N, C-alpha and C positions, 0 to 999 in steps of 0.2 A: 399493490404499490410497494415497489422495493424500498429496502432500507439500506443505504450506502454508508459504509464506514471507511474510512481513509487513515493511512499512517504516513506522517510527516516528521520532519526533523532534520537536524545536522548530520552530516556523514559520519559513518562509522558508530552510530549508537544502537544498532540492532534492529533497525526498521523492518526489514525483510523477516526476520526471525519471528518478530512480534505478528507481522501479517499472518504468517503460518499458524501461530498459536490461535489466532482469531477463528481462522477457517477451521481447525481441528476443534475448537470450542463449540462452533456453531454445528459441526457434524456430530459431535458426541450429544449434543442437546436435540438432535433430530430436527434441526432447523435446515430448511433448503427450499428450493435449490439455491446453490450458491455459484457466483461467478467471481473467480480471482482475477484481477486486472494487474499486470505488472507493467506500471507506468514509467519505469525507470528505463532510460536508453540503454543503461548497461545491465540487460535483464537477468536476474539470477532467483526470482521467485521460484521458478520451475525447479531449481535445486533444492531449495528449502523444501518444497513439496514432494520431491521425489517422482517428477514426471518429466518427459521429453517433450519439447516443443518442435512443431515441424516448420512453422514460419511466423513472422512477426508482422505487425503493422508498418513497421518501417521498411520492410522488404515489400509489402503490398504497395506501398507508395512508389517505390522504384518500378515495379513491375507495371503499374498504372501509367506511368511516363510514355511507356513504348509498347505495352501489349494489352490493348483492349480488342477483343474479337470482333470481327466485321459483323455488324447487324446486332451488336449488344450495347446498351447505353453504359456509361461509365457508373450510374448508380446501381444497375442490376450486376454489373461485373465487381464492383466493390462489396456489394452484399455477398456475392459468391465468395470472394477472396477472403472476407471476414470469416464466413462459416469454414472456409479451408484452414484458417489460423487458428480456429478454436480447437483447444486441446481437451477432450474429454476424459475425465479421471473419475475414481470411485467417489461419488458424492459432491463433485464440484467440476466446473469447467473452467479453463484457464485461457486468457488471451494476453499477450504480451507486446507491448509497444515497440520495443527494440531499437536498434540504432540504424538510421538511413544509411544506405551505402554510398549514395552521391553526396556530392559538396553541399555545403550551404547549412543554415540553421535548422533547427528542429521544429519550426513553427507549423510547417505544412504535415510533419508528421503528428504533431499534437492535434492539429485539426482533425486528422483522420481518427486519432485516438477518441477525440470527443464524438466523432460521428459513429464510431464503433459502439461506445457506450449508450448513445442515443439509440442505436438499432438493436442492442442486445437487452437493455435494461429491463423491458417488459416481460421477458422471459424467466426472470430470477427474482425471489424473495429477499435475497441478500446479496449486494455487491461489496467486495473487499478490494480496496485499491491501496497498492504499495507503490508510493510516490518516490521520485528521485530526491535526493538530498537537497537540503536549502529551500530557497523559495520561488525558484524558477518555473515551476509548473504552475504556481498560483498567479503569477504575473501574466503568464500564457493563457490562463483559464482553462487549463486542462482539467482541473479539479474545481467544478463550480456549483454542483448540488451535492451536498454532503449532509447526512443526517448527523454523523458522529465522527469527530476528527480527533485521533490520538496523536499528539505532538510529542515526540519522544526526544529524551534529552539525557546527557550525563547530569551528574549532581554539581558539577562546576558551574561558577557564576557565569561565564561565558555561555555555557550550554542554556542555562536558564534565560539569559539575556535574548539568545538566538530564538528560543521557543516563544518569547514575548514578541519579537519582531515579526515572526510568522503570523501570531495571532493578529497583531496591528496590520499586517498587509492584508489579511482577509477582510478586515472591517474597512480598510480603505478602498478595496476593490469592490465591496458590497456584494460579496459572493454569498450564496445562500447555503450557509454552513451552520447548522441548527445549534450544535454544541461542540466546542473545543475543550479537550481534557488533556492535560500534562501528565505523561508517563515518565519517570526517571528510572533508567536502566543501569544495571552493573553497579549497584551500590555495595558498598563494602561496610558492613555493620549498619548501625543506625545514623541517619543523616544528623548533622549537628544543628543547632539552633540557627546558625546563620544561613542555612539552607532553607529553612522554613521561612525565615524573615524575608529572603530574596524572593522567594515564591509569591508570598503575600504582598511584597512591595510592587512586583510586576503584575499583580491582580490576576494570577493564573489559577484555574481550578486543578488542584492535584488530585488526580485518580488514585495514585499509588506508586509504590517503588518497586522495582524488581532487584533483587539480590545478585550478586557475583555468583555464578553456577557452574562449577567445573564440568558439569555435564554438558552443557551448551558448548564449551571450549572443546570438549572432547569430540563430540559430533561434528563440529566444525573442521578440527583436525583431521579427523578421519573421513571426512566427505560424506559423512552420512546425513540424510536429510533430518534437520531439526524437527520438522513437522512430525516426527516419530519419537520425540523425547518421551520418556516415561512419565506418566501422570505424577510420580513421586518427586519429580525434579523441582527443586527449590524455586526456579524461576516459572515454571508452568504452573505451580500451585498459587504463586503470587499473582501471576498474570489473570488466572481464572478467577481470582477474587475481584480483580478489577473489572472483568468482562461481566461478571454476575451484577454489578451495581449499574452498568451502562447499556447492555446489549439485552434486549427483550425478545 
């Protein structure tokens, strides 16, 4: 039975970096096999992980509109294209939803992403999903079966409110998400009492805070995969203390 971990939250809070840290933590603990899922239409989890992707599920959708080989069913062709889009790396595999090339909404691409997870889940012990910003993916049911959801935020009141709205939407949609945990990123110093009061007011489970870390900024500015951050990094150390509590 797979254990699915998802990362969500408002834009610009470092969701993709956290997803990479989760994968690194699992690998260092000898856990696997692992499937990394980039469910953001603006795919960049591969850059955090330091791997190249060959194709995306969005591209598969466009291909299937016009290019199903004669004598092959769409289901069989889809399975073939999913395997083609799967990037194999050292210790984990990666699949990216990507951005559809044609016009229209992302609903069809999201449906394909859901089918991908259904198709691949049985092959992996851990699934780590990097979601797009906000709540769109929940309302479209891209993410519907999750054991552990990290809701990432900054320490602002607006950020905490956004995290609580994500939690409330999950409950309203009756999605099967076993546990939701708030993680607050890029905190300068110790958060003030008003921060903890707001978290308590919104009835959120606070998993922990991640400090501002110059190493993360340096890796990002130099285009280095943050997946390779040194273990001594303040952010990595803080993240691992959170993971130790919630990931078995």
